[in-house]
C-alpha positions as CSV (number, residue, x, y, z in Angstrom):
1,M,2.1,48.9,17.5
2,L,2.7,47.2,14.2
3,H,6.1,47.4,12.5
4,K,6.6,47.3,8.8
5,G,6.4,43.6,7.7
6,D,4.6,42.3,10.8
7,L,1.3,41.6,8.9
8,I,3.3,39.8,6.1
9,S,5.0,37.6,8.7
10,L,1.7,36.8,10.4
11,F,0.1,36.0,7.0
12,L,3.0,33.7,6.2
13,L,2.7,31.9,9.5
14,I,-1.0,31.4,9.0
15,L,-0.4,30.0,5.5
16,L,2.3,27.6,7.0
17,L,-0.2,26.5,9.7
18,L,-2.9,25.8,7.2
19,Y,-0.5,23.9,4.9
20,L,0.7,21.7,7.8
21,L,-2.9,21.1,8.9
22,K,-3.9,20.0,5.5
23,R,-0.9,17.7,5.2
24,S,-1.5,16.1,8.6
25,F,-5.1,15.1,7.7
26,R,-4.2,13.7,4.3
27,K,-3.8,9.9,4.1
28,T,-1.3,8.5,1.7
29,P,-2.8,5.5,0.0
30,I,-0.7,2.4,-0.7
31,N,-0.1,2.2,-4.4
32,P,0.4,-1.4,-5.4
33,V,3.2,-2.3,-7.8
34,V,1.0,-3.3,-10.7
35,L,1.2,-2.7,-14.4
36,E,-2.4,-2.7,-15.5
37,S,-3.3,-4.0,-18.9
38,N,-5.5,-2.2,-21.4
39,R,-6.7,-5.4,-23.0
40,R,-9.4,-7.7,-21.6
41,I,-7.7,-10.8,-20.2
42,Q,-9.3,-14.1,-21.3
43,G,-9.1,-17.6,-19.9
44,E,-10.6,-20.0,-17.4
45,V,-9.0,-18.3,-14.3
46,P,-10.0,-14.7,-15.2
47,D,-13.5,-15.9,-15.9
48,L,-13.6,-17.6,-12.4
49,L,-12.3,-14.4,-10.8
50,R,-14.9,-12.3,-12.6
51,D,-17.6,-14.7,-11.4
52,K,-16.4,-14.2,-7.8
53,G,-16.6,-10.4,-8.1
54,Y,-13.0,-9.5,-8.9
55,E,-11.8,-7.4,-11.9
56,V,-8.7,-8.9,-13.5
57,V,-6.3,-5.9,-14.2
58,A,-3.1,-7.6,-15.3
59,A,-1.6,-11.0,-16.2
60,K,1.8,-12.6,-15.8
61,Q,3.5,-10.1,-13.6
62,R,7.2,-10.5,-12.9
63,L,8.9,-8.4,-10.2
64,P,12.7,-8.4,-10.2
65,V,14.3,-8.6,-6.8
66,Q,18.0,-8.2,-6.1
67,V,19.3,-10.0,-2.9
68,H,22.6,-9.0,-1.3
69,V,24.3,-11.4,1.0
70,G,27.5,-9.9,2.3
71,E,29.5,-9.0,-0.8
72,Q,27.5,-11.2,-3.2
73,A,24.5,-10.1,-5.2
74,F,21.8,-12.5,-6.5
75,D,19.1,-11.7,-8.9
76,S,15.7,-13.2,-8.4
77,R,12.1,-12.7,-9.4
78,I,8.7,-12.9,-7.8
79,Y,6.0,-14.1,-10.2
80,A,2.2,-13.5,-10.1
81,D,-0.1,-15.2,-12.5
82,F,-2.7,-12.4,-12.4
83,I,-3.5,-9.2,-10.5
84,A,-7.1,-8.7,-9.5
85,R,-8.9,-5.8,-8.0
86,Q,-12.0,-5.6,-5.8
87,N,-13.2,-2.5,-4.0
88,N,-9.9,-0.6,-4.8
89,D,-7.9,-3.4,-3.1
90,H,-5.4,-5.3,-5.3
91,Y,-4.8,-9.0,-4.9
92,V,-2.0,-11.1,-6.3
93,V,-3.5,-14.2,-8.0
94,V,-1.5,-17.4,-7.8
95,V,-2.8,-20.4,-9.7
96,A,-2.3,-23.8,-8.1
97,K,0.0,-26.2,-9.9
98,A,-0.7,-29.9,-9.9
99,R,2.9,-30.9,-9.0
100,K,2.9,-28.5,-6.0
101,P,-0.2,-28.7,-3.9
102,L,-0.9,-26.2,-1.1
103,R,-0.4,-27.5,2.4
104,L,-2.6,-25.6,4.7
105,S,-0.4,-24.6,7.7
106,G,0.5,-21.2,8.9
107,A,4.2,-21.6,8.2
108,T,3.7,-23.0,4.7
109,V,1.2,-20.3,3.7
110,R,3.4,-17.6,5.1
111,D,6.5,-18.9,3.3
112,Q,4.7,-19.2,0.0
113,F,2.7,-16.0,-0.1
114,L,3.9,-13.3,2.3
115,A,6.6,-12.3,-0.1
116,H,4.0,-11.7,-2.8
117,V,1.8,-9.5,-0.6
118,L,4.8,-7.4,0.6
119,A,6.5,-7.2,-2.8
120,F,3.4,-6.3,-4.8
121,Q,2.0,-4.2,-1.9
122,A,-1.3,-6.1,-2.2
123,A,-4.2,-6.6,0.2
124,G,-3.7,-10.3,-0.1
125,V,-3.4,-13.3,-2.3
126,L,-6.1,-15.2,-4.2
127,F,-5.1,-18.9,-4.5
128,V,-7.0,-20.3,-7.4
129,E,-7.5,-24.0,-8.1
130,P,-8.9,-24.1,-11.6
131,D,-9.6,-27.9,-11.7
132,R,-11.8,-27.5,-8.5
133,K,-13.1,-24.1,-9.6
134,S,-12.2,-22.8,-6.2
135,L,-10.7,-19.5,-5.0
136,R,-9.2,-19.0,-1.5
137,P,-8.4,-15.5,-0.4
138,I,-5.4,-15.3,1.8
139,T,-4.7,-12.2,3.9
140,F,-2.1,-11.4,6.5
141,H,-2.5,-9.5,9.8
142,V,0.6,-9.2,11.9
143,A,-0.5,-8.9,15.6
144,G,1.6,-6.9,18.0
145,V,3.2,-4.6,15.4
146,K,2.2,-1.1,16.2
147,E,1.9,1.4,13.4
148,P,4.1,4.4,13.9
149,R,2.4,7.3,15.5
150,Q,1.6,10.2,13.3
151,R,3.5,13.4,14.3
152,R,1.2,16.0,15.8
153,Y,2.1,19.4,14.6
154,L,-1.1,21.1,15.5
155,P,-0.4,21.9,19.2
156,H,3.0,23.3,18.4
157,L,1.7,25.4,15.5
158,L,-1.2,26.7,17.5
159,T,1.1,27.7,20.4
160,M,3.5,29.3,17.9
161,G,0.7,31.2,16.2
162,L,-0.8,32.3,19.5
163,G,2.6,33.5,20.7
164,A,3.2,35.4,17.4
165,L,-0.3,37.0,17.7
166,I,0.3,38.1,21.3
167,A,3.7,39.5,20.4
168,I,2.2,41.6,17.6
169,L,-0.6,42.8,19.7
170,I,1.6,43.8,22.7
171,K,3.9,46.0,20.6
């Protein structure tokens, strides 16, 4: 026997169940920290990137970083020469400097570029050597780090909904 308001309660529970189902299946994309430019970016490096299939979306990015060590605070910045996009993935572009050549070792590459990837939330770094007309994509994969498990609300909600339905039908 239904009481006044039982159908409203059941309807609200079903709406809540549908909302939580929709939310659990939705993936939140990583939005990179990029200020895209409306103007076409010109130069030797952007032309090289375009030839390799990348779209240059911004130039000369500066990301302020504040570092706290105990009671002291230090201001710093992370610089990127360009930001490029390919297949909806953003890459930080770092142009090689003649006075600072890239040493190819895991520790050196990590120390130089991991901060860029993490700070700009990019898919990787494109290391460009304009004098050689070369482009080296650098990506990072951290083995052994497990992604947090997604909470599973569905079994709990189904049990709650089934219990509410049985309770309504019994009365």
